[in-house]
N, C-alpha and C positions, 0 to 999 in steps of 0.2 A: 356318302356317294357309295354305290354299290358297284363292285368290279364290272359287272355285266353292262352298266352304261356305255361301254366302250365296245363298239362292233368292229368287224373285221376291217372295213374302210376306215374307220378311226385309227385303227393300229397302223394303217398302210400310210396314212397321213402323219402321224407320229414318228414313224419309221424315217420318211423322208426329210422332216424336220431335223431328225437327229443326225442325218447324214450331211446336211447342209441348212442351218436354220435361217439362211437368207433366200432360199430358194422361193421363187413366185408362187402364188396359189395357181396360176394357170399350168405352171410346169407340174406342180403337184397333181393338178386336175386331169392332165394327159395321162400321168403315171397310173392313177388310181381309177380312171375313168368317170369324172365327174366334172362339172364346169367350175370354171373359177369361182363363181358366186357360192356354189355349194361347198367347196373346201374352205372358202372364207368364212361361212356360217358354221361349218363343223369345227374349224379352227376356234371362232369366238367361243361356240359352246365348250369346247375342252378346256379353253383358257378360264371360262367363268367356272367351271366345275373345279378349278385347281389341278388338273391333270397333267396340263403342258405350261411350259414357260420357257420361252426363246431368249437366252442371253449370251453374250460374249464371255468366255472362259479365258481370264489371263493366267499365265504361268508365272505365279506370284514370286517363286524363288529368282527367276529371272529378272522381275522387276525389282528385286532386292529386299522384298518382305519376308517374314520369317513365318513360317507355318509349322503348326503342331496339331499332333492327334491325342486327344486325352481318353482314357478309359476311366469311368468313374464308377465306383462301387457306392450304392445308396444304402443307409441304414438309419432307422429313427425317424424316417420322413417318407412321404409317398414320392415314387418315381416322377409321378406328375409334377410336384410341386419343385422338385430340384431341376427338372428338364424345363419347366416354364421360367424359372429363374436365370438359368444359363442362356435360354432363347431370347431374352430380353437385353443381354449385355453386348456392348459394341465389341467387336473382334470376333463373336462365334459366329461360323459360317454355317454349321450343321450342328443338329443334335439328333441322335437316333437311340432308341431303345433297343437294347441288345440282350442276347441270351449267352451265357456263358460265365467267365469270371468276374465280368463287369456288368453293370446294368445300363450305363449309358457310355455312347462313343460320341465325342465331341470334337468338330475340327475349329481350329482357330486361326486367325492371321494377325500378326503385329507388325511393327515396324523394326523391331530389333529385340534382343533377349532380355534386355531390362523391362520393356512393356509386357512381355511374356511373364517374366518373374512377378512383376507387380500384380498381373491379372490372377496368376495362380495364388500367390498369398494374400492378397487384400480382397480379392473377389470370390474365386471359388472356394477356397477353404473357410469362407465364412456363411456359406449357404448352409443353412441347417439341413442336416441329412447327409451331407457328403462325407463319407467315411475314408475312402482310399481315392487317391488319384494318381494315375500312372501317365507320365507324359513321353512321348516320341515326338522328336523334333524333326522336320522334313529337311533333308540336306540338299534333295535335288528331286525334281519330279522327273521319273523315268517314262512314265505312261500315265496319261489320263485322258480317257476317252468314254464318251456316252453312246458310242455304237457298239453293240455287241451282239453276237450271232442268235443268243438265246431269244431275243425279243422278236426275231421273225418266225421263231417255231410256234406252232399251232397251240393255242391255251388248251388246259385240261379241264376247262369247263365251258359249257355251252355259252356261246355269245347271243345276243337277240339283235334283231335289226333295230336300227335307228327309229325313234318314235314317229319321225316324219316321213319314214319310208313307205307307210301304208301297208306294210306286211303284217301278217298276224303272227305272233310267236305261238 
């Protein structure tokens, strides 16, 4: 998927969903200047491309779960093989490649310290290529938002009209 597959209207639709994922396609359509059916079609396309997903975000620590952020350095194996192995494990919520002192950043959620300890010693440490693991346990979620001002700023690359718009690039 190429980044330019998302046009200005798509970005406005995504922005509205980030503000309120339960907002109706009719409300979004009035905001972006499209019909409800057009917004629904664009949403389905964005969903199919894997660009958006609308989900409820629980505050895990308030629900009694233990969350931790792992920083992992990989040696002697490919980054992709370690990332793939982690991605398949229950309890893993996020895996991202990183630049810096560590190669991967991983977010996990477990019932308690015992399950986290078992995960680290019995699962993560046994993945070929895992060299160093640094763990930071989340004590309290202070802020977790997916609405940030930077998304509304103009992109620094040209966007193209949606393929069904009839406009020529």
